[in-house]
C-alpha positions as CSV (number, residue, x, y, z in Angstrom):
1,X,81.7,164.1,38.9
2,X,83.0,166.1,41.8
3,X,84.0,169.7,41.0
4,X,87.5,170.8,42.1
5,X,87.2,173.8,44.5
6,X,90.9,174.4,45.3
7,X,90.3,173.8,49.0
8,X,91.6,170.9,51.0
9,X,88.3,170.2,52.7
10,X,86.3,167.6,50.7
11,X,83.3,168.2,52.9
12,X,82.4,171.3,50.8
13,X,82.8,169.6,47.4
14,X,79.6,169.2,45.5
15,X,78.3,166.5,43.3
16,X,80.3,163.6,44.8
17,X,77.7,161.1,43.8
18,X,76.0,162.9,40.9
19,X,76.3,161.9,37.3
20,X,75.7,158.9,35.1
21,X,78.1,156.5,36.9
22,X,76.1,156.1,40.1
23,X,72.4,156.7,40.1
24,X,70.3,157.4,43.2
25,X,68.3,154.3,42.8
26,X,71.4,152.1,42.8
27,X,72.4,153.4,46.2
28,X,68.9,152.8,47.5
29,X,68.9,149.1,46.6
30,X,72.4,148.5,47.9
31,X,72.7,149.9,51.4
32,X,69.3,149.7,53.1
33,X,70.8,148.1,56.1
34,X,67.9,148.8,58.5
35,X,65.8,146.2,56.6
36,X,68.6,143.7,56.8
37,X,69.6,143.3,60.5
38,X,72.0,140.5,59.5
39,X,74.5,143.1,58.2
40,X,76.5,145.1,60.8
41,X,77.5,148.8,60.3
42,X,81.0,147.8,59.0
43,X,79.3,145.9,56.1
44,X,77.1,148.9,55.5
45,X,80.1,151.2,55.3
46,X,81.8,148.8,52.8
47,X,78.7,148.8,50.7
48,X,78.7,152.5,50.8
49,X,82.3,152.9,49.8
50,X,81.6,150.4,47.0
51,X,79.2,153.0,45.5
52,X,81.6,156.0,45.4
53,X,83.3,156.1,42.0
54,X,86.9,157.1,41.8
55,X,85.8,159.9,39.5
56,X,84.9,161.7,42.7
57,X,88.7,162.1,43.4
58,X,89.6,165.6,42.1
59,X,92.4,166.0,39.5
60,X,92.8,162.4,38.4
61,X,93.3,163.6,34.8
62,X,95.5,166.6,35.8
63,X,98.8,164.7,35.4
64,X,100.6,164.0,32.2
65,X,100.4,160.4,31.1
66,X,103.3,159.1,29.0
67,X,104.1,155.5,28.2
68,X,107.2,153.5,27.4
69,X,107.3,150.4,25.3
70,X,108.9,147.1,26.0
71,X,111.2,147.6,23.0
72,X,112.4,151.1,24.1
73,X,115.9,151.2,25.5
74,X,116.6,152.4,29.0
75,X,118.5,155.5,27.9
76,X,115.5,156.7,25.8
77,X,113.0,155.9,28.5
78,X,115.0,157.8,31.2
79,X,115.3,160.8,28.8
80,X,111.5,160.7,28.0
81,X,110.4,160.7,31.6
82,X,112.9,163.4,32.5
83,X,111.8,165.6,29.6
84,X,108.1,165.1,30.3
85,X,108.7,165.7,34.1
86,X,106.9,162.5,35.2
87,X,108.1,160.1,37.8
88,X,107.0,156.9,36.0
89,X,105.0,155.5,33.1
90,X,103.0,152.4,32.1
91,X,104.9,149.9,30.0
92,X,103.0,149.1,26.8
93,X,103.3,145.9,24.9
94,X,102.0,146.9,21.5
95,X,99.8,144.4,19.8
96,X,97.6,144.3,16.7
97,X,94.8,146.7,17.5
98,X,92.3,144.2,16.0
99,X,93.2,141.7,18.8
100,X,93.0,144.2,21.7
101,X,89.6,145.9,21.2
102,X,87.6,145.4,24.3
103,X,90.3,143.6,26.2
104,X,91.3,145.5,29.3
105,X,94.7,144.1,30.2
106,X,96.4,143.7,26.8
107,X,98.1,147.1,26.1
108,X,99.9,147.7,29.4
109,X,101.9,145.0,31.2
110,X,103.8,146.9,33.9
111,X,104.9,150.2,35.3
112,X,108.4,151.6,35.5
113,X,109.6,154.7,37.3
114,X,112.5,157.1,36.5
115,X,114.5,156.6,39.7
116,X,114.5,152.8,39.4
117,X,116.0,152.9,35.9
118,X,118.7,155.4,36.9
119,X,119.6,153.5,40.1
120,X,119.7,150.2,38.2
121,X,122.0,151.7,35.6
122,X,124.4,152.9,38.3
123,X,124.2,149.6,40.1
124,X,125.0,147.6,37.0
125,X,127.9,149.9,36.1
126,X,129.4,149.4,39.6
127,X,129.1,145.7,39.3
128,X,130.8,145.7,35.9
129,X,133.4,148.3,36.8
130,X,132.1,150.6,34.1
131,X,133.7,154.1,34.3
132,X,131.3,156.9,34.9
133,X,133.2,159.8,33.5
134,X,131.3,160.1,30.3
135,X,131.6,162.8,27.6
136,X,131.4,166.4,28.6
137,X,127.8,167.6,28.5
138,X,129.1,170.9,27.1
139,X,130.1,169.1,23.9
140,X,127.0,167.0,23.5
141,X,124.4,169.4,24.8
142,X,123.1,166.6,27.1
143,X,123.4,165.9,30.8
144,X,126.4,163.8,31.8
145,X,124.1,160.9,32.7
146,X,122.7,160.7,29.1
147,X,126.2,161.1,27.6
148,X,127.4,158.3,29.8
149,X,124.5,156.0,28.9
150,X,125.2,156.7,25.2
151,X,128.9,155.7,25.6
152,X,127.9,152.5,27.5
153,X,125.4,150.8,25.2
154,X,125.5,147.6,27.3
155,X,123.6,149.5,29.9
156,X,121.9,152.4,28.0
157,X,120.6,150.2,25.1
158,X,119.1,147.5,27.4
159,X,115.4,147.1,26.5
160,X,112.8,148.1,29.1
161,X,111.3,144.7,28.6
162,X,114.4,143.1,29.8
163,X,114.2,144.8,33.2
164,X,111.4,142.5,34.1
165,X,114.0,139.8,34.7
166,X,115.5,141.9,37.4
167,X,112.0,142.5,39.0
168,X,112.2,146.2,38.3
169,X,108.7,146.5,37.0
170,X,105.9,147.4,39.2
171,X,102.6,145.6,38.8
172,X,100.0,147.2,36.6
173,X,96.5,147.1,38.0
174,X,94.3,149.3,35.8
175,X,91.1,150.8,37.1
176,X,88.2,152.5,35.4
177,X,86.6,155.8,36.5
178,X,83.4,153.9,37.4
179,X,85.4,151.6,39.8
180,X,84.9,152.5,43.4
181,X,87.0,153.7,46.3
182,X,86.5,150.4,48.1
183,X,88.0,148.6,45.1
184,X,91.0,151.1,45.1
185,X,91.5,150.6,48.8
186,X,91.6,146.8,48.4
187,X,94.1,147.0,45.5
188,X,96.5,149.3,47.3
189,X,96.3,147.2,50.5
190,X,96.9,143.9,48.8
191,X,99.6,144.9,46.2
192,X,102.8,146.8,46.4
193,X,102.0,149.6,43.9
194,X,102.5,153.3,44.2
195,X,99.8,154.3,41.7
196,X,96.7,152.8,40.0
197,X,96.4,153.9,36.4
198,X,92.9,155.0,35.5
199,X,91.9,153.8,32.0
200,X,89.7,155.4,29.3
201,X,86.4,153.7,28.6
202,X,87.8,151.5,25.9
203,X,90.4,150.2,28.3
204,X,93.3,150.8,25.8
205,X,94.9,153.9,27.2
206,X,95.7,155.3,30.7
207,X,94.3,158.8,31.3
208,X,95.4,159.5,34.8
209,X,96.4,158.0,38.1
210,X,95.1,157.4,41.6
211,X,97.8,157.6,44.2
212,X,98.3,156.3,47.7
213,X,98.4,159.9,48.8
214,X,94.9,160.4,47.3
215,X,93.5,157.5,49.4
216,X,95.1,158.9,52.6
217,X,93.6,162.3,51.9
218,X,90.2,160.8,51.4
219,X,90.4,158.7,54.6
220,X,91.3,161.8,56.5
221,X,88.1,163.4,55.4
222,X,86.2,160.9,57.6
223,X,87.8,162.3,60.7
224,X,85.1,162.2,63.3
225,X,83.4,159.0,62.1
226,X,83.4,156.3,64.7
227,X,84.8,153.7,62.3
228,X,87.7,156.0,61.4
229,X,88.5,157.3,64.9
230,X,88.4,153.8,66.4
231,X,91.5,153.0,64.2
232,X,93.2,156.4,63.7
233,X,93.1,157.5,67.3
234,X,95.3,154.6,68.4
235,X,99.0,155.2,69.0
236,X,101.5,153.9,66.5
237,X,102.9,151.6,69.1
238,X,99.6,149.6,68.9
239,X,100.1,148.6,65.3
240,X,102.5,146.3,63.5
241,X,104.3,147.9,60.5
242,X,106.4,146.1,58.0
243,X,109.5,148.2,58.8
244,X,108.8,149.2,62.3
245,X,111.9,147.5,63.7
246,X,114.3,148.4,60.9
247,X,115.2,151.3,58.8
248,X,117.8,151.6,56.0
249,X,120.4,154.2,57.0
250,X,123.5,156.0,55.6
251,X,125.9,158.2,57.6
252,X,126.1,161.8,56.6
253,X,129.8,161.5,56.0
254,X,129.4,158.6,53.5
255,X,129.3,159.2,49.8
256,X,126.2,159.9,47.8
257,X,127.2,156.8,45.7
258,X,126.8,154.7,48.9
259,X,123.4,156.3,49.6
260,X,122.2,155.5,46.1
261,X,123.3,151.9,46.4
262,X,121.4,151.5,49.7
263,X,118.4,153.3,48.3
264,X,118.3,150.8,45.3
265,X,118.5,147.9,47.7
266,X,115.9,149.2,50.2
267,X,113.0,149.2,47.8
268,X,111.1,151.5,50.1
269,X,111.7,154.8,48.3
270,X,113.6,156.6,51.1
271,X,116.5,156.0,53.4
272,X,117.5,157.8,56.6
273,X,120.6,160.0,56.9
274,X,122.1,159.9,60.3
275,X,124.9,161.5,62.2
276,X,127.7,159.1,62.9
277,X,128.4,160.4,66.4
278,X,124.9,160.9,67.7
279,X,123.0,158.4,65.5
280,X,120.3,161.2,65.2
281,X,118.3,161.6,62.0
282,X,119.5,164.6,60.0
283,X,117.8,164.0,56.7
284,X,116.7,161.5,54.1
285,X,117.5,160.5,50.5
286,X,114.5,159.6,48.4
287,X,113.8,158.1,45.0
288,X,112.3,161.5,44.1
289,X,115.7,163.1,44.6
290,X,117.5,160.9,42.0
291,X,116.6,163.3,39.2
292,X,119.2,165.8,40.6
293,X,121.9,163.6,39.0
294,X,120.5,164.8,35.7
295,X,120.7,168.4,36.6
296,X,124.1,168.5,38.3
297,X,127.0,167.1,36.2
298,X,129.4,167.6,39.1
299,X,127.2,165.6,41.4
300,X,127.0,162.7,38.9
301,X,130.8,162.6,38.2
302,X,131.8,163.1,41.8
303,X,129.1,161.0,43.6
304,X,131.8,158.9,45.2
305,X,133.4,162.0,46.7
306,X,130.4,164.2,47.5
307,X,129.1,163.3,51.0
308,X,125.4,162.6,51.7
309,X,125.4,165.6,54.1
310,X,126.6,167.9,51.3
311,X,123.9,166.4,49.0
312,X,121.0,166.9,51.4
313,X,121.9,170.6,51.8
314,X,122.1,171.3,48.1
315,X,118.4,172.2,47.8
316,X,117.9,176.0,48.0
317,X,114.8,176.4,45.9
318,X,112.4,174.3,48.0
319,X,111.7,176.2,51.3
320,X,110.2,174.2,54.1
321,X,106.5,174.6,54.7
322,X,106.3,177.8,52.7
323,X,102.9,179.3,53.6
324,X,102.7,181.1,50.3
325,X,102.6,177.8,48.4
326,X,99.0,177.0,47.4
327,X,98.5,173.4,48.2
328,X,95.1,172.8,46.7
329,X,93.5,169.4,46.8
330,X,94.0,168.7,43.1
331,X,97.8,169.2,43.4
332,X,97.9,167.0,46.4
333,X,96.1,164.1,44.8
334,X,97.4,164.1,41.2
335,X,99.8,166.2,39.3
336,X,101.8,167.5,42.2
337,X,102.5,164.0,43.5
338,X,103.4,162.6,40.1
339,X,105.8,165.2,38.9
340,X,109.5,164.2,38.7
341,X,110.5,167.6,40.0
342,X,108.1,168.1,42.9
343,X,108.2,171.5,44.5
344,X,105.8,170.4,47.2
345,X,108.1,167.8,48.9
346,X,109.9,168.7,52.1
347,X,113.6,169.4,51.8
348,X,116.0,166.5,52.1
349,X,117.4,167.9,55.4
350,X,113.8,168.1,56.9
351,X,112.4,164.5,56.8
352,X,108.9,163.7,58.0
353,X,109.1,162.1,61.4
354,X,106.8,160.6,64.0
355,X,107.2,159.0,67.4
356,X,105.5,155.7,68.3
357,X,103.5,157.6,70.9
358,X,101.9,159.6,68.2
359,X,98.5,158.5,66.9
360,X,98.0,157.0,63.4
361,X,95.9,160.1,62.6
362,X,98.9,162.4,63.4
363,X,101.1,160.3,61.1
364,X,98.5,160.4,58.3
365,X,98.3,164.2,58.5
366,X,102.1,164.4,58.5
367,X,102.4,162.5,55.2
368,X,99.3,164.1,53.7
369,X,100.4,167.7,54.3
370,X,103.9,167.1,53.0
371,X,102.9,164.7,50.2
372,X,105.6,162.3,51.5
373,X,105.7,158.6,50.8
374,X,106.8,157.7,54.3
375,X,107.4,159.0,57.8
376,X,110.5,158.0,59.8
377,X,109.8,156.7,63.3
378,X,112.2,158.2,65.8
379,X,112.9,157.7,69.5
380,X,113.2,160.4,72.2
381,X,116.8,161.2,71.0
382,X,115.6,161.6,67.4
383,X,117.3,158.3,66.4
384,X,115.4,156.4,63.6
385,X,113.9,153.2,64.8
386,X,111.6,152.4,61.8
387,X,109.7,153.6,58.8
388,X,106.0,154.1,58.3
389,X,105.0,153.9,54.6
390,X,101.7,154.9,53.0
391,X,100.9,151.3,52.4
392,X,101.4,150.6,56.1
393,X,98.7,153.2,56.8
394,X,96.3,152.0,54.1
395,X,96.6,148.4,55.4
396,X,95.1,149.5,58.8
397,X,91.9,150.6,57.0
398,X,91.6,147.7,54.6
399,X,88.8,145.1,55.4
400,X,88.3,143.5,57.8
401,X,89.7,146.3,60.0
402,X,86.5,148.4,59.5
403,X,84.4,147.1,62.3
404,X,82.8,150.0,64.2
405,X,79.6,152.0,64.0
406,X,78.8,154.7,61.4
407,X,77.7,158.0,62.9
408,X,77.8,160.1,59.8
409,X,80.0,163.2,59.4
410,X,82.3,165.1,57.1
411,X,82.9,163.7,53.7
412,X,80.6,160.7,54.0
413,X,77.7,162.8,55.4
414,X,78.0,165.2,52.5
415,X,78.2,162.3,50.0
416,X,75.1,160.7,51.5
417,X,73.1,163.9,51.2
418,X,73.9,163.9,47.5
419,X,72.2,160.5,47.2
420,X,69.2,161.2,49.3
421,X,70.4,158.9,52.1
422,X,71.2,159.5,55.8
423,X,72.6,157.8,58.8
424,X,70.1,156.7,61.5
425,X,71.1,154.7,64.6
426,X,74.5,153.8,63.1
427,X,73.1,152.5,59.8
428,X,72.7,154.0,56.4
429,X,69.1,154.3,55.2
430,X,67.6,155.9,52.1
431,X,64.8,158.5,52.1
432,X,63.2,157.3,48.9
């Protein structure tokens, strides 16, 4: 298994392909393309990716894994995730252990995140006209959000299992440490999931997560490879993105309650904050910012009065691009991304942006360096014209997009050396 080095360059990481999971002889029998001229180099690359286990991703097990059960109520689930400082958790359907041994998909049936449950609770309260001025947190020792949920059992005592009817669960696609990067790439490209839970060998418990950010980081390590550059060097204007012609926006002088409503409806995880006069992008409100309602009672009670512009300038403890922050690869790919309170994220008033004239590679580096879940596409006047999500990026590299020659460099060259293979004339061959 690859050793963590604390450096952002995976080219120097050792042992990518060592260990019991992938043996040298397995690679030799799988990708000897030279002896099979019917396979092009794109197929060779796919075969190669299909031999790199996800255990080669640093820090998969660094993040805390908690779970919620279908019978848990929403209030308790929100409190659990907030207390444990995790953005989401697998949903467990507890069965008789005697019936689940060796069965991979029985224990977990979905994934739920903190922001979705909080936003849903607020949305339901608005629809039902439920007052939001719950008991004072000074008296209960709890945040106003928790006190409010306790006083409104119709919302707070809703079972997590019932949220499936409102399509609030995310799909649960478990993977094993011996599964491959190619398998992960396909899952993230074909399904709308933020994370893929990695399971222990028995298949009964999640032990960590592979994120979309991790895949972007790994793809960037192939900078210089012909198959990568042929895609990544194109300008964003040459691609079709799901939200390239639309972006959910809120004006800075509107209330934070309005912004939270739009955020819940958008289902992208971020909305643009724009100036009413100039239409320029001045910030963003993200799902990752919802936890602030738990930490600021005044914000929760007065969210219909507090403006979005006031909200996005509340952050004072998260300086932008602080060079003193050590952003090692493990934090990028695992725990740092999955914390509820994430100190690596950009400030709300400094959203990640790109122009359509930028290359896909530039956009990838933007979201990778900031660990953001999207980049807002802006025009020459800094007005938002679309949104580029991590899934949009991953889709560009999912088969059958990989269709150019292999030249061997960076991460892949290093990985090949670990297996006794090399690239010759655009194909992968083995030396043994």
